[in-house]
N, C-alpha and C positions, 0 to 999 in steps of 0.2 A: 054873686057872680065871682068875686075874688076867691071865695072858699071853693067854688067849683073848679076854678083854674088851678088852685093850689093842690086840690085832691088829684086832679088829672096829672099834674106834674109829679106828685109823689108816686102815683101808680106807674108812671113811665119809668121813673128812676128804679123802682122796685123790680120792674120787669127786666131792665138792663142788667141790674146786679145779678138777677137770677140766671140770665143768659150767660154772663161772664163766668159766674160761679160754676154753671153747668159745663161750659167749655173747658174751664180749668180742671174740673174734676174728671171730665172725660179724658183730657190730655194726660193727667196724672195716672189714670187707670191704664191707659194705653202704654205709657212709659213703664209702669210697674209690670204690666203683662209682658212687655218686650224684654225687660230685664230678667223676669222669671223664666222666659223661654230660651234665653241665651244658653248654648251648650256650655257645660262646666269643664269639659275636657275634650280631647281629640276623639276618643271613643264615641262619645255622645254626638259629636259633630259629624262623624262618619255615618252613623245611623240616621241622623237627621237629614243629611244631604242625599243619602241613598246610594253612595258609591265609595269605594276605597281605592286609593291610588298607590300602586306598588312599583317601585323603581327596581330595575334589574338590568344586568348586562347580558343580553341573550346570545352569548357565544361561549358557553361553558357547559357543554354536554357532559353528563346527562341531566344536569340540574336545570339549565335553561338554554334553549337553542331555538333556531328557526326552522320550521318546515316550509320549504319554498313552494309547496303545492297548495298552501293555504294563504289566506289574506286577512288583513285587519288583526284584531286581537287573537284570533284563532291560530295565527302563524307562530305564536310564541308557545312553545311546548316544553315539557321537561318535568322532573319530579318537583322542583321548586315552584313551577307554574301551577302544578296540580295542588300543591300546598296553599298557594295564594288563592286559588279558586275555592278551596275548601274553607279557608278563613272567611272569605267573602260570603259564602253560602251560610256559614254559621252565624254571621252577623246580619244576614238577610239583606245584603246590599250587592250592587253590581261591582264586578272587578274591572279595573282599568289599569292595564299594564303600561308602564312608562319606560321604554328602552333607552338606556344611556351608556356612555363609557363608564368603566368601573369607578374611576376617581369621582365622576359626577354622581354616581349612585351614592357614594359615601357622603359627599358634600350636601347632596339634596336632603339627606336625613338630618345631618348635623345642623342644617339651616332650617329644618322643619318644613321644607317645601312639599314633601310628599309624606304619606302615612307610614309606609314600611319599605325597608330594603330587603328583598328576598333574592339573593344573588350569590349563593354559596359562600356566605360570610363566615369567617372564623373570628374568634376572640383575639383581640390585642389590647394591651393596657390603654393605648391611645384612643382606640375606638370606644372602649368602655367609659372613658372620660367624656367623650363627645356625644355619645348616644346611649340609650338603653339597649341592652342586648338580651335577647330571649334565651331560654334554655336551649341546650343543644338538641338537635332533632335527627342528625345522622352522624354515625361514627363508622368510618371505614374500618374494615377488619384489620386488626393489628395496629390501629392508630390511624391518623389522618393520611399518612403516607405521602410525604413530600420529599422529592429528590431532584436528580439532575438528568436532563435530556441532552444527549450528545449525538454526533454523527458516529455511525458504526466504525468508520475508519479510525476513529480516535479512541477506541475501546481500550487499547493497551496503554495509552498515554494519560487518560483521565479516569481515575478509579476512586477519587475522593476529593475533599475540599482542598487538600494540600497541592493538588495537581493543577489548580486554576490560577496560580500566581501570575502566569504569563498569558492568560486567556481572557477573552471577552465574554462576560456573562450577562444574561438578560433576564428580566422578570417583569411581570405585569405591575404597573405603577399602582401603589396603594394596596397591593396584595399582601397576604401573609408571607408569601415567598420572598417578597422584597425585604421584609423584616428579617427573615432567616438569613438572607445573603449578608445583610448588614451586621448581624450578630454572630454568624457561624462560619462565614468564609473569611479566613484570616487575611488573604491577599488576593488581588486580581489585577489584571492589566487595565480593564475598564468595565464599568457597570452601566448597562443601558436599560432604560425603562421603556415599556411599550404599553399601549392602551388595552391590549387583549393578549391572553396567553397564546392564542393561535398565531398572533403576529410574532411572538417569541419563537415558536416552533419553526416558523417560516424563515426567520433570521438565521437560525442554526442550519436549517436545511440548505439555505442559499449561501452559506459561508460568511454571513455578515456578523455572526457571533459564533462562539465555540460551544457555549453551554447555556441551557435555559433552566432556571429554577422553577419547578412545577409541581402540581399535584400529580402523583404517580398514576392514579387511575385515569385521569384526564389525558395524560401523555400516552398511556397504553391504548386508549380509545383512538387517539389520533394516528398512532402507528398502525393499528389494525386496519383503519379506514384508508390509510395511505401506505400500502405495502412496499411501494417503490421509493419511499421518502429517504431511505438510507439513515434513519434515525433509530436510536435505542435509549433505554433508560439504564443508567449506571446501577447495576444490581448489587454492588457492594457498599452503597452509600444511601443513607436517609438522614434528613435533618432531624435533630432532636426536637420532639414536640412535648411541651409542658402540658400537664393535665388540664390546666385552666385555659389553654388555647385549643383544646381538642373539641371536636363537635362542630357541625355546621349550625349557624344561628341566624336569627332575624334581627335586623337593625330597626330601632324605633326611636322617634324623636325624644331627646333627653327630657326627663321629668314626666313623661306620659305613663304614669304608673297603672292607671285603669286599663289602658290599651295593652300594656305589657302583660298584666295579669291575665287578661282574656286570651292573648296570643299564647301564653304559657299553658293555659288550660287546654287549648286546642292541640298544642304540641304534645302534651301528655297523652292525649287521646290517640293521636295518629302514631305515636311511638310505641305506646304500651300494647296496642292491638296489632302492631306490625304493618299498619297501612302504609306508612311512608317507605318502609323497606321494600314493599311490593311495588310502589310507584317507581322507586329508584331502579329496581331490576327491570321493570317494564320499559322505562325510558332509556336505559342502557342499551337494550335490544333495539329500540326504536331508532336511536341515534346511529347505531351500527348499520341499520338498514338504509339510512339516508347517506351513509358514507362519511359521517362526521368524526 
């Protein structure tokens, strides 16, 4: 009788050990599997989640702007938006546009909040330290073309950087033009920053500033769309553009080399076959039709 009870006890203990061992092994297997499945980098994470988040400031035609006749994601159009969609398609994921003010576009990438910044970005040393920057994908004819927008009534008084000593100049905060003003305008009465380039144009138009540092093609588009604005671009002046700052680029969270490599592969494709140039021409006409 005692032997029977002892045998039953041993069998029970053996069963419990087996169950515990089995649970432990199962847990270990699950943990190992989970660790194995964890994305190694942002590129893998994008593909795994099935969408890519692209930050942009949608007020810089023809790169990115809003078509008021459309809604949702479709309202955001432009050559940059077309590039963003192409990248998403190449990765086999959904594109999600995140509209932000320009300074927030930059900080969202340096903080790693979103996947890409596609917003007519140019290279600056500060940006290159804070984020990965792609290869250039658009080069305006004759260089990037950055200059000064003024009122036509001031054409005789403002012909270059030296004529701004007693003037109020404005530029978009965080933009390449802001950098140019700091580095290449020797003296000014006041330097104002605004959240969008269009706001800068309006300040000059309304007499709240005298000069706006701007991309020349963007200023020309605005003038063409607003023929009664009384604005013009100073034709005798352009900011000096270093080769390393030329070309429009994509911002990528710092250290994401796999994503950067893939983005650069796609850029090579759309640049070498002229696709991006075609998009840019298409959306230049599109923005003019919308009166932007």
